N, C-alpha and C positions, 0 to 999 in steps of 0.2 A: 526379579522377583514379584510377586502375585501377591494382593491382599485376598483371603479367604474369612468371611464371617461363618462361624458354626453358629447356629442357633442354640445346640444343647448345650454349650457352656457360655455363651453369651459374649463369646470373644472373636475379636480380627487381629488375624494373624499374619505375617508374609512367611509366603513359600517359594520355594525353588518351582519355575513351569516343568509341569511335567511329574509332579507330586502326585500320588495316588491317594485315592479316599482309605485306604488301609491304613498309607502311614501317618495321615491325620489324625486317626482315630490312638494311633501309637503314640503318637508327638502330645495328645492333649491329654492322654490317658482315660479318654471316653468310656464311661458303661452306661448302659443302659439294664432293664429289668431281665431282659432276655440278650442272648446274642443279634449281634446286628447283622441284619442280613443287607441292607442296601442304605444309599439315601437320596433325599429329594436334591437335587443341583439346580439351583435358580428354579424349582418347585419341578424341576422333573427328574421321573426315576433312573437312578443309575446303578451299577453295580460296584461292589468294593474295590475292583480292578481300576476304575475310569480314572483317567489322569487329566488332571487342572493345568491349562495353559492361559487360561484369563481371569480376571477378578469374580468370584462367586459367592453364593450364599449356600452353607449347606447344613442341612438337618438330618441328621440319622436315625432309623428306624430299625424297629426290633421285631419279634414276632408279636408280641402286641399290638401291633398297627396292622388295617387293613389292608395295607400293603405287603405287609411280610406275610402276611397269613396267604397270599393271593400267589407269594413266590414260593410259600412251604409248598403247596398245595398243587401247582405246575410243576415245581423240580421232583416232587415224588413221581408225577407222572412220568418224566424222562428216566428216573430209576429204575421205575417197572419196566420200561418199554425197553431201557439197556441190559436189564435182569432178564427178563426173558428172551433178547436175541443169543446172551450167554447159555441159556438154559437150554434152547431148542431152536434153532437157525431157522426150522422151516415154519414156523408159527409167527403171526403177526397180530398185534392188537389194535383195539378201536377204543379209545376212553368214548364210553357214551352219552353218559347222563349222569346229573348230581341224584339219589338218592339213601334213605336210610343213611345219612349221617355220612356219604362216603361217595366215590366216584363209580358205577356200574360200567364194568368193560368186558366186553367179548373178542375171543380168540378167532382165528380163521387161518388160513393154510395159506401156503404163496400163489394157488390158484384161487384163493377167494370160496373156497369152499367152507362152511361153519367147521368147529371145533369146540366141542364141550370137554371142559378141562375135567382132572380126577382130584383127589386132596393130595396125592403124591406130588404130581405135578405144581398146585398151589406152593404145597411147600417146599418145594426146590426152590422154585421163583423168591418166595419169601427169604429163604434161608442166603438166597445170591445178593439180593438187595441188601440186605443185614452185613452182608462181607462187603459190598459197596460201600456201606457208611464206614465201616469199623476200620477200614484202610485211608479214609481220609483223602479220595481223588478229587482233583479240582474240576470243576463244572466252567469249560471254554467257553466264551463266545467270540467267535471269528465274523469278521464284517468281508463276505470273497463277493466277487463278483455273481452277480446273478445266474450266468451262463454257468460257472464252476459250480453254484447249489444245486440247477438244474441237473448237470451231471450227476450229484452225487447221490440225488433223489431218484434219478431214473434208474438209476444202477440198483435201489432199493425196491423198484416198482411199486412208487409211489405217485402215479402219474396224475389224482387229483389236485396233490402238492405241485407237481412241475408247472400243471398248468395256470395254478394259482399264482405263483411265482411269474410268471413268465406275465401274466396279464396286468398283473402290479404296475407293472415297466419302468423299475427300478434299477440304477445301474447293479448297485449292491443288495446284499440281503445277508442276514445274520443266519450263522449255523452253530449251533451249540454240539459241546463232543463231552463224553467223558469217556477217560481212557480209549480214544480212538474212535471209537463210537458216535455216530453224527446224528443228529436229530434238528429239526426245525420248531419254534415255539413262537408267538406274536409275542411275548409280552417277556420280561426281565427272570432268569432264574437265580436261586441262592450259588454263591462263588463256589462250595466246597460242598462233596457229598458228608461232610463229617456234620452237618445242622441236621441233616433229616434223618433223627434217632428214634421217633416215635411215628409209627406208621404200624398197620397190620393189613393183611391181603387174607379173605376169606374167600368159598364157593358161594358163588351168589344165584340162583336160578342156574339158566345155563351158562353165565358167566363168572367173574372174579368182582369183589367189591373190594375196592381201593380204600382203607378207610384213615383218618387223619383224625388229630386231635379237635375237638370241639367246643375244649375249653382251652385259649391257649396263655392262660396264665398258668394254671394248674398242668398244661399239657397233657389233659385227661383225655381218653376216647371214649364216649359214651356207648352202653350198650345197642345193638344194633335195632333199630325198630323197624318193622316188617309193615311194608307201605303196599301193599298189596294190588290197591285201586291206584295207586299213582304208578305204580310199575306197569299196571295193565292199559293205561294212557301213555305213555311212553310206547308201549309195543304196538296199540292201535295207530298212530301216526308216524310210527315208523313204518308200518304196513303201507300207509297212506303216502309216505315219502315215496317209495317204492313203486306205488301206481304212477305218481306224476315225473317219476324219474329225478327225484329232485331230494338227495339225502346230504349234499356237502355243497358250499361256497361257489365250489368250480362249476356244478353241476347247474345251481342257479343260473349262475356268468354267462354259461354254455347258452342256454333259454334262452338269455337277452340277446345273446348275439345272432341267433337263430329266426330270432323276431316270433320269438313263441310267447312271448307274455300274456296273451289273451288268453290261449287256450290255461297256460297256468293259473289264471287270477279264476277264469271258470270255473275249472274243476275245482279248487282248494276252496273256493266258495261255497259250491255246490255241497260238497263233505261237508262244511260247517253245518250247511242248512241241513241236510241231513242230520246230523245228529243233534241238532235243535229238536227236528222234529220229532226224532226217536223219543228223545227225553219227555215233550208233550206227551208223545203215546204211552209212555210206563206212569207218567202220573195222571192220565186217564182210567187207565188201566186198576189201577189200585183205589178200589172205592173208598170214599170217606175222608182223601187227602183233602184239608181246607189251606192249609198255610207251605209257600214253599219258600223254603231260605235260601237266599244266594248267596257266597261267601267268597271271600278272594284278596288276594293281596293288592297293594295298590298299580294301576296302569294294567289290570289286567283285563279289563273290558266285562266288567260286571254286569254296568251300567246299560251297556247295547244288547250283551246276553238276554237281561232279563225282557227288553222290551221284543227281543226278538222272538224271546218263548212266549210273551204274551200273545204276539200274533199265532202262533203255532196253537198256543192252546185256545184260541177262538177256534181255529180251524178242526180241533178237536172234538166242540161242541160246549166248553166252558166256558165260563165267565172272568176273565181274570181282572182283578183290582190290583194296583201300584202300590203299596205303602211304604212311604219313606222310614228308615229307622231314625234319620235327624230330627224327624219332627217329636222324636221321643228323649232327646236329650234333657237332663235337669236343668233348673233353672243357675247359672252360671256361678253363684255363690256356693251351690252345692257339688259343683263339680270337683272331684279330688285332685291334688296336685301329685307331683314327681317331686323324686329326690333333689331337682334343683328346686321345688316350689313352684313352679310354673303349672298353668292347667293341663292337666291329661286328659287330654279329649277322646284318646283313643281307650281308656279305661273300660273297661265294661261297666263299672259304677257311675259312667257318666251318662250312661243310658238309661232310663226308668223303665227296668224291662218289666217288672210287678205289672205297671199299666198298661204295655202292651201287650201283655198275658192277657190280662182282664177284658181288653178292648176286643182282641183274636178270640177268646171264650164268648163274649158278648154275641158278638156277630154272627158268630158261627150256631149260635145258640136264637137266632132269627130277631134279635134287640137292633133298636136302631140307635147308632151310638155317634156321638158328636166327635171329630176327629181333633187331634191337637195339631199346633202349629208352631212351628219354633223359631222364634224372632231374633237371627243372628245380633241382629243391632242392637237391641237391649239384653238379649242374654237370657231371657224370658218365656217361657212359653205359654202359648194364649189359644184361646178357644173363639173361633172367627163364625161361628155356624154353620160348619161344613159337615153334614150327616153324612152318614153313609149306612145302606141295609145290604143285606146278603138273600142269597136263597141256595139251594141246594147243587146250585151249578157253579156256586162263586168260588175263584181260588185266590186268594191271597197270594201276593208275589212281593217277598221283602228282600231287599236286598242291603248288606251292612256288612262291616268286618266280624261282627258277631256272632252271625247267623248260623255257624255251625258249631259254636258253645252250647252245650245242653241247658245251663242257667240261663240263657237268651229267651228259650220257649219252654223252660221246665213244666209249666201249667195246662201245655198243650199235648194232650195223649199223642204216643209213638205213630198211632195207625192214622193220625191226621195230618201229619206233617211229612213233608220230602225236602233234603238238603241237598244242594249242587253245589260243588267247588268249582270255581272256575279261576284259570291260570293259565298265563302263557307260557307254557312248556315248550321250546324252541325245537322244533323237529329237525333243524339241518345243523352242520358242524363244518368248521374251517376245511378242518380236514381231519383225518383218524386218530391224532394225536392230538389235535387241538379242539375241544368242545366248547361250545358256547352259551355262558351262564346266562340261568332263563332272568335271570337280576339284570342283566344287562340291556334285552329286549325290552323290559319293564320301565327300566330308567331312561334308555332313549326314547317310547313312547311319551313318556312324562313330560322328558325334557321340549317336546315337539308341542305338544299338549299346554304346558304352562305358560310356552312364550305366546303360542296362538289365541289363546283364551283367557289366560288370567296376568300376562301380560308380568310374567317371572322370566328372569334374563339365568340361561344355562349355570352360571354360577352359583344362584338362590336355588333354584332345583337340585343340584349334587350336593349343596350346603346341606339340605334338607333330608336326603337321603338315607344317610347312617340312620338318624333319627326312624324314618319311615319303616327302614327295616328292623330297628329294633323293635317298633310297636307288632310288625308284623311276625314275628318270631315268637312274641308273647302272647298276640290276642289270636292269631288266626292260623299257623303251620302246626302247633301243638292239636288243633281239631280236623285237620283235612281227612282224614279218614273216616271220622262221623257223617262224611257226605254220603249220600244213596248213591250218587253220578257223579262223576268228574268230567268236565268241559276243558279241553285246551284250547283256548283263545287265539293262540298264534298261527300266523299263516305263513305259510314257508317262503313268502316271495317279499312280507315286510320290510325286512332289515334293506332292500334296495331301494323300496321307496322311503323309508325313515332316513335313509342317508343325505336324501336331496333336502329335507327341511330340517334334520337335526345339525347337518357341518356347518351352515353359516351362524348358527345360534352357537355351538361350540367355539368355533372359533373368537366369537366377542368374549371369550375369558382368557384375558390379558395374564404376563409371567408374574408378575407380582402376586396374583390372588393364589392362596392354598388352595384352591378346587384345580389349578392349571392342571397339574400330572395328569387327574381322573379326567378332563377336556381332553387331553391330548393322547392318552390313551385309549378312547372313545373315537376319535378321529383316527385312529391308526387303524385300529378294528374296522371302521369302515369302509377305510380303504382297499379292504379286500372285495367290496361288492361292487358290481358297475350297477348304474342309477337305473332303477327299473320303473320304467313310466307308470304311473296312477290311473291315467285317464279312463281304464275299463275298471276300474274297482266299482263296485256298485255302492248307492248310496246307503243301504242298507248294512254294508261289511261293518264290522266290530273296529275295522283299522280308519273309517270315518269318525268314530269318537276322538280319535287322535289327530286328523286331520282338519279340513274341512269338507263339504259338499254331503252329510248325513243329512237323511231324511226324519230323522228321529231329533224330537226336542230332548233338551239338555238343561 
């Protein structure tokens, strides 16, 4: 008999060795708001058929948890892949990227020719998905010898996955199955198709859009948001990936093994520089632009992008002047508070946007303006005799989370401003069925930067991340299509570089910390990458903002 402490019931109870988590749920009659999908066992994610042989601390989670939502979305990808196989065995699918509150997917033939689906095919696939849910099929995970897993996926023609598994060097690999159909996923899935009741599948551009609940409390699917600009950026970077020959982790690892790191860095950085130069030329061509607003989510590289843009604006014959929105914070006592009663520094009302508009208008009119300075120590705005003037070639470059919100620059005429959205839209995938979330790319950047420059542990950064994401969902993402242009700051090689810096920091998160599960997930994620040398990364690279060696001052 072994002791199991259940966090949900605050009860310690003895169970026979080999008891499953499902049996514990039944024995203690544990219920949550939504169906239970898994559990944290000693702060590591486990499926419900997991068996315990030693004393454990167990906390069950449902669809309202972040981990439960990720499991649901991954499992829907498996359900879609299985349904496509049942409908047409001559087609295969690539789960591409997140857009319009769903996952964009593309189909191809077995010999890798593009295939454009029609409404009839989409309806057949969706009908089959619903059938698989209705019959409540178990989703099994089995640890098999990696050699066996390689045989399975080689027979399916998934060559990039075969090489990926071989490169990991593990004795065993996980293989998931639904009704005999086998696939591979980098993290856990739900235990039965019966949980996957809410989804949709529609035609979207040249592919499919797999849709899932946007509110897991109500299980509602939001209306589709057309995000043409964001979609175009993904398309552009996909073509860049083809140019580099890098679109999966396996292709990146092969570049390392072949000693091609230098050329990958040079081409990727040159493409970045070319794009920034093109944006500067656009600003130059639009006569009357006085204000350039740059916004994007946390760790997207906004600061370096703004500095590199200023260099290119000078090349174009303009006079860029950087202005920090941080200096327009209202005095601390006027800062709005959130639902917990804490200061909400990310709220639009935390910024004196009316004074910002007045200063920009005065400067544009040729007036001499004393610029504010926000003293974070005292929580007060100060004026220290720093004056600014402008002429007809001056362009004000402003970076901040509210840059794309129309209210932020409401008094500035539309023809006088140019808006840029910056984000790290990861251009590679682990394989065709395992996309890389852009949030993971940014979180790893932030973990490295916070540790090196702000002396925060990985635990502290991971703990803050949900709050950061809530702020982004509220203040940034709703306005991204307001941008005149979008800039993808992700580099195809960067996760191999971040691995070197992030792994030691993540390993400091101990088992007793609630953030341990997320740290372990990220360590597992990074295990697919070979270390990518960073010696040739130039000092102006966006990646240097998070590492060391940047020639810019932050």
